[in-house]
N, C-alpha and C positions, 0 to 999 in steps of 0.2 A: 561624130560617126568613126575618126580615127581613134579618140580618146576610148570608145567602147571596145574597139579591135585591139588596142593596146592592152587594155585591162583584161581582156579575154585570154590572150596570149600570155600574160602574166600568171594568170590562174592555172592556164595549162603548163607552163614551163616550170614554175616554182618547184612541184613536188619532185620534179625530175632532177634538179639541182640539190634539193634536200636529200635526196635518195644518194646521189653520188657523193653529197658530203659525208653521209652516214657511214657509206661503205668504205670511203678513203680512211675514216677514222678508226673503223673496224678494222680494216688490214694493218693500219700501223699498230693499233693495240695488239693484234696478235702476233706481229713481227716482233714487238717490244718483249711478249711474254716467252716467245721462243728462244730470244737472246738472253733473257734473264738468267743468271746461273741458278739451278736447282738444288745442286749440293754445297755444303759448308763452304764459306771463303775465308773463315778464320778459326782459330782454335777454340773460340769459345762457341762459335755456331757449331763446329764438330762435336763438342760435348752434348749440346742441346739435341743435335740429330741423332746421336748414339743413344740417348735417354728415349726418344721417339720409338727408334728403330729396336732397341731391345724391348721395349714394353711390347711392341707388336709380335715379335718373335717368341719371347719367353712366355707371353701369357697363352698363345695359341698352342704352343708346343707343350704346354703344363696341362692344357685341356685334352690334347691328342693323348698323352701319355697315361693319364688318369683313365681316360675312357678306354685305351687298350688294356688297361689293367683290370678295370671293372666289367668290360666285355658290353658296355652300351654308353649311350649318351642321354644324360638327364641332368636336372638340376643337382643332384647330389654330386655328380662329376665337376659340375661348374664350382659348386660350392667349395669342394676338396681341392680343386685346382687353385681356386684364389686364395685359399687358406695358405698352401704352399708357395704362393707367387713371391712375396716379398723377399725371402732369403734368397730364392733362385734367380730373382731379377738383379738384386745387389751383386750376386756371384757372377752373372753372366756380364754385367756391365764391366766388372774389373777386369774379367778374362778377355772380353772385348778390346778395351783400351790398352792393356798391357801385355797381352799375348797373341790373340788371335788377329788382332787389327794389323799390328806390325808384321806378323807372319805372312799374311795374306797379301799384304801390299807389297811386300818384299818379292814374294814369288811371282805376282802377277805382273810386276813394273819388268822383273828381269826376264821371264820366260814367255809371257804370253801377250803384253802390250808394251807400246813405248810412250812415255808421257811425251806430250807435244806433237806427237805424230799419229798415233792411233785416234780413232773417232770417240766422242765422249760416251756415245752408247756402248763401243766395245770395251772401253775401260770399266763402265759402271758394271757391266756383266762380268768381266774378268776379277774384278775386287770382290763382287758380292758373291760370284761362286766360289771363290778361294777362300772368303771368309767362313762359308758353311761348313768346309771340312774341319778345320779346328776347333770350331764351337761345338760341332756334332761330338766329335771325340770328348772334349772336356765336360759338355753338358751331360753325355751318357753315363761319364763316370761319376758326375755328381747325382745323378739319378739312381745309380747302383748302389752308392753308399746311403741316398735317402731311403732306398727299399731295404736295406740292411739294418737300417736304424729301427725301421717299423718291425723287421722280421726278428730282430734281436740277436743277428750273427752277422759277421763279418764273411763268412765262407761263401756266401752267394755273390760276393761283389765281381770277381772275375768274370763268372759267367754272365752275371745280369749286365755287365759293361759291354761284353762283347756282342750280345743278343740284342742290346739296347741301339748300337751303332747303326747298323742297317735299317732299322725300323725309323729311327730318327732322321736318317739322312734322305730317305724317300719321301719324306714330308717336308722336311726344312728346306731342302733345295728349290722344289717349287714353289712353296710358299713364300720363300724369299724373293725369288726373282719375279713372281708374278703377283703378289699381293701386298706382302710387309714392305718391301723395297719401294715401289710405287707409291703406296699409301703414305708412307713415311716421308718421301720426298714432296709429295703434294701438300700435306700437313705443314712441313718445315717451311716451304717456300710461300705459304699462304700466311703463316706467322711472321715470317722476316721477307716480305716482298723485295726489299732492295738488296739483300744479301750482306746487311751491314750490323748484325746482331751486336749489340753492345759497343760496337764502333771499336773494335782491335784489329787491326789489319795484321796479316800474316806476315812473318818474318822469317826468311830462309834460315838464319842463323839460331833461330830458337825452336826449331822443330823435333829435337831428339826425344822428348819426353813422348811424343804422340806416334812417332813413326819414321823419322828419318827426313832426309831432303825430300824425298819423292812425294811427302804428305802434301806439298804445296800444290802438285799436279792433280792429287785426288781429290782435293776441296774444289778444283775447278771442273770436276766431271759434271756434266749435267745428268738431269733425270732420264730415265729410258722412255 
């Protein structure tokens, strides 16, 4: 009798303990995911992240500008945007690494946020928002020259450049903050879940080529 009672209690209680164990493991896994760095932690990771981010931004902005020029969205727009994508992508990558990145981080860390004191969310938003401004100005000029090449005259460059800037800005800013940034960080951290791509730790004395001493703080910024 006592044996049967003990077996019944074991059958009833076992699922409860199994569920509690599952919940505990689930909570620990979620905490580990939240504490894991979503942004690059070394220079090679930074380069890989820039490749992903530029791909998301340049491809979408290429489709957007071709659609704006054609006045509709269709397969012809996507095809033409894809044809012009490779040179625009390479140009944007170079501008991001050597011009826009250092300018945006320098301005954000000096006037908007304080590395080590501001929250990771605030630092991410500040750097991402500041990055849009120089990239829009530069890529709008690139688009103006591309249009002048197809038109066969450079006379349209100044007006095309000035008219492209507001159109590109109103699309690039929300796309960066709401879509491209979060998607890029998600893909990046799924590809490198431990934040140790190629195992090259960052050194404070070797940051000049990418953006100065504040670069180490930017690498530690978490995803929004």
